[in-house]
C-alpha positions in Angstrom: 33.1 -37.9 -24.1 32.3 -40.1 -20.9 31.9 -44.0 -22.0 28.0 -44.7 -21.3 26.6 -48.1 -20.8 25.3 -50.0 -24.1 21.5 -49.0 -25.2 21.8 -45.9 -24.1 20.9 -42.3 -26.0 23.9 -41.0 -25.9 23.7 -38.2 -28.0 20.7 -37.1 -25.7 22.4 -37.2 -22.6 25.2 -35.4 -24.1 22.9 -33.1 -24.9 21.2 -32.5 -21.3 24.9 -32.8 -19.9 26.2 -29.8 -22.1 23.7 -27.4 -21.3 24.5 -27.8 -18.2 26.6 -25.0 -16.1 28.2 -28.0 -14.0 30.2 -28.8 -17.5 30.4 -32.5 -16.1 31.1 -34.3 -18.9 33.8 -31.6 -20.7 35.4 -31.2 -17.5 36.2 -34.7 -17.1 34.8 -35.1 -13.5 32.2 -37.8 -14.7 35.8 -40.0 -15.8 36.7 -40.4 -12.3 35.7 -43.9 -10.9 33.5 -41.8 -7.8 31.8 -39.5 -10.2 28.0 -39.7 -8.9 27.0 -37.6 -12.6 27.9 -40.5 -14.5 25.9 -43.4 -12.1 22.7 -40.7 -12.6 23.4 -40.1 -16.5 23.9 -44.0 -16.9 21.0 -44.9 -14.7 18.5 -42.4 -16.1 19.5 -41.7 -19.6 18.2 -44.7 -20.0 14.5 -43.2 -19.6 15.1 -40.7 -21.9 13.4 -42.0 -24.5 11.4 -44.4 -23.0 9.7 -42.1 -20.1 7.0 -45.2 -19.6 9.1 -47.4 -19.0 10.3 -45.8 -15.9 8.3 -47.4 -12.9 6.7 -44.9 -10.3 9.8 -43.9 -7.7 9.1 -46.1 -4.4 7.4 -43.6 -2.2 6.2 -41.2 -4.8 2.4 -42.1 -6.0 2.7 -40.3 -9.1 1.3 -42.3 -12.1 2.7 -43.2 -15.6 5.5 -40.9 -16.5 5.1 -38.5 -19.0 8.6 -37.3 -19.4 12.7 -37.6 -18.2 15.3 -35.0 -18.1 19.0 -35.2 -17.2 20.4 -31.6 -15.7 16.8 -30.0 -15.7 17.1 -26.1 -14.8 14.2 -25.0 -12.6 13.9 -21.6 -12.0 14.0 -19.3 -9.1 10.4 -16.7 -9.9 12.9 -13.6 -10.8 15.5 -13.8 -13.9 18.8 -12.7 -12.3 21.4 -14.7 -10.1 21.7 -18.2 -10.1 18.8 -21.0 -10.7 19.1 -24.3 -9.1 19.6 -26.9 -11.8 18.5 -30.8 -10.5 19.9 -34.0 -11.6 17.1 -35.2 -13.5 13.5 -34.4 -13.4 10.0 -36.3 -14.3 7.1 -35.3 -15.2 3.5 -37.4 -14.8 0.3 -36.0 -15.4 -0.2 -35.0 -11.6 3.5 -34.4 -10.5 7.0 -32.5 -11.2 9.4 -34.3 -9.5 13.3 -33.1 -8.9 15.9 -35.4 -8.2 18.9 -34.9 -6.2 21.5 -37.6 -6.4 24.4 -38.2 -4.3 27.2 -40.7 -4.2 30.6 -40.4 -2.4 30.1 -36.1 -1.8 27.9 -36.8 1.7 31.2 -38.9 3.3 33.9 -36.2 2.1 33.8 -32.6 3.9 31.3 -30.5 3.3 31.5 -27.8 0.5 30.5 -24.2 1.6 27.3 -23.4 0.1 24.8 -20.2 1.5 21.6 -18.7 1.0 22.5 -16.1 -1.0 20.1 -16.2 -3.9 17.0 -16.8 -1.7 17.4 -15.0 1.4 15.0 -13.0 2.6 12.8 -12.9 -0.9 9.1 -13.1 0.5 7.4 -14.7 -2.6 6.3 -17.8 -1.8 4.4 -16.8 1.5 3.4 -19.5 3.4 3.6 -22.7 0.9 6.9 -23.6 2.3 6.8 -22.8 5.7 8.6 -25.7 7.1 11.4 -25.6 4.4 11.5 -21.7 5.0 11.9 -21.9 9.4 14.3 -24.7 8.8 16.3 -22.3 6.4 15.8 -19.6 9.2 17.4 -21.7 11.8 20.0 -22.7 9.5 21.1 -19.0 9.2 20.7 -18.0 12.9 22.5 -21.1 14.0 20.2 -23.1 15.7 20.7 -25.9 13.3 23.3 -27.5 11.0 24.0 -30.6 8.8 27.5 -32.2 8.5 27.0 -34.2 5.6 23.8 -33.4 4.6 23.9 -30.4 2.0 20.0 -29.1 3.4 20.9 -25.8 1.8 20.8 -27.6 -1.7 18.2 -29.5 -0.6 16.1 -26.0 0.5 16.7 -24.1 -2.8 15.7 -27.1 -5.1 12.5 -26.8 -2.9 11.9 -23.8 -3.5 12.5 -24.2 -7.2 10.3 -27.0 -7.7 7.3 -25.4 -6.6 7.8 -22.0 -8.8 7.8 -24.8 -11.6 5.1 -27.1 -10.3 3.1 -24.3 -9.8 3.5 -22.8 -13.0 2.3 -26.3 -14.4 -0.6 -26.4 -12.2 0.8 -30.0 -10.7 2.5 -31.2 -7.3 5.9 -31.5 -6.2 7.7 -33.5 -5.3 11.8 -33.4 -3.7 13.3 -36.8 -3.8 17.3 -37.2 -2.0 18.9 -40.4 -4.0 21.8 -40.9 -1.8 24.0 -44.6 -1.5 25.7 -46.0 1.5 29.1 -47.4 0.0 30.7 -49.5 2.0 34.2 -48.4 0.5 35.6 -45.6 -1.8 36.7 -46.7 -5.3 40.5 -47.1 -4.0 38.7 -50.2 -1.4 39.5 -47.8 1.7 36.4 -48.5 3.7 33.7 -45.3 3.9 34.0 -44.2 8.0 31.0 -46.4 9.1 30.1 -43.6 11.8 30.1 -40.8 8.6 27.5 -43.6 7.3 25.3 -43.4 10.4 25.6 -39.6 10.6 24.4 -38.9 6.9 21.4 -41.6 7.9 20.4 -39.8 11.0 20.7 -36.4 9.4 18.5 -37.6 6.6 15.9 -38.5 9.2 16.3 -35.3 10.7 15.6 -33.0 7.9 12.6 -35.4 6.7 11.1 -34.7 9.4 11.6 -31.1 10.2 10.3 -30.4 6.6 7.0 -33.2 6.7 3.5 -32.2 5.0 4.9 -28.9 3.6 3.9 -28.0 -0.1 6.9 -29.4 -1.7 7.2 -33.3 -0.7 10.5 -34.9 0.3 11.5 -38.4 -0.5 14.7 -39.1 0.5 15.7 -42.6 -1.0 18.6 -45.3 -1.8 19.8 -45.9 -5.0 20.0 -49.6 -3.7 16.5 -49.6 -3.2 15.6 -47.9 -6.4 17.5 -50.0 -8.2 16.0 -53.5 -6.4 13.0 -51.9 -7.5 13.8 -51.9 -11.4 15.2 -55.1 -11.1 11.7 -56.6 -11.0 10.8 -55.2 -14.1 11.9 -57.9 -17.3 12.4 -54.5 -18.9 15.0 -53.0 -16.3 16.5 -56.1 -15.3 19.4 -55.9 -17.6 20.1 -52.5 -17.3 20.3 -53.2 -13.4 22.8 -55.4 -14.0 25.1 -53.1 -16.4 24.9 -50.7 -13.7 25.9 -53.0 -10.8 28.7 -54.3 -13.0 29.6 -50.6 -13.6 29.1 -49.1 -10.6 29.4 -52.0 -8.1 27.0 -52.5 -4.8 25.7 -48.7 -3.8 24.9 -49.2 -0.4 
C-alpha cells in the first residue's frame, strides 16, 4: 500500500484508488518519486471527509464545495467502450469540476492517444463546438501538441458535459499541472520543454474559451499557495512540500 501523509483518511483514499482501472496503488506506480497519482491522492485525499474545508479553486467561481472524490469515472452518453476517469471530481450546488492532474508527464515523451471512443458521434450537438472543432483539426492534422495531452482533455470535457447535464449544473475542466525545475534524480527538466508546455496550455485554453464546459489551467504551486493562506490547511501544505518538494 502506498505511504500517505499523516492525518489522511487512508481507507477512503484506497477505496477510491482501487476502483480505478489504472491500478495506480496496486501496481506500485504510486511508490515512484515522480508519481503524479501520489501527489494528487495526498493533496486532495485530505478533503474526502472534509469537503467543506476545500476553498474554491483559483479561477473557478463555484461556491461552497459539497463533495470531493478521487478517481471519478465520468461516462460518455453510451454504455460500451472506455470512459474517462478523472483524477479528482469536486461538486458544489452549482458546478461539477473535473480535474486532470499532471506533474512530470508533459516533460516525458508523449504517449499515443486517439479519439476512437468519441470520434464522429454527434451526440453533443453544438454544446462543445470549440472542443469539437479542435478535435476535428487534430484528426485532420491541422493542429497538434507536443507536451499537452489535448486528446485526453477533450475526452474529459465531453464526459464532464454528460455528467453535469444529468445533474443540471455547470461543468468545469481544470488542468492542474506542475513546472518542476528538476527530475527526482536531480537532473534539470529541459527549460525549453517547460516553455513549450506553457505555450501549449495557453493555446489550448484560447481555442476552447467560451465553450459549454469551461477550461481552467492551474499550476500546483498557485493552488498550494492559496491553500497555505488558510490556517486549517497550512500544515497540510507544509507536509506536501516536505514530501514532494517544490512543484513549480
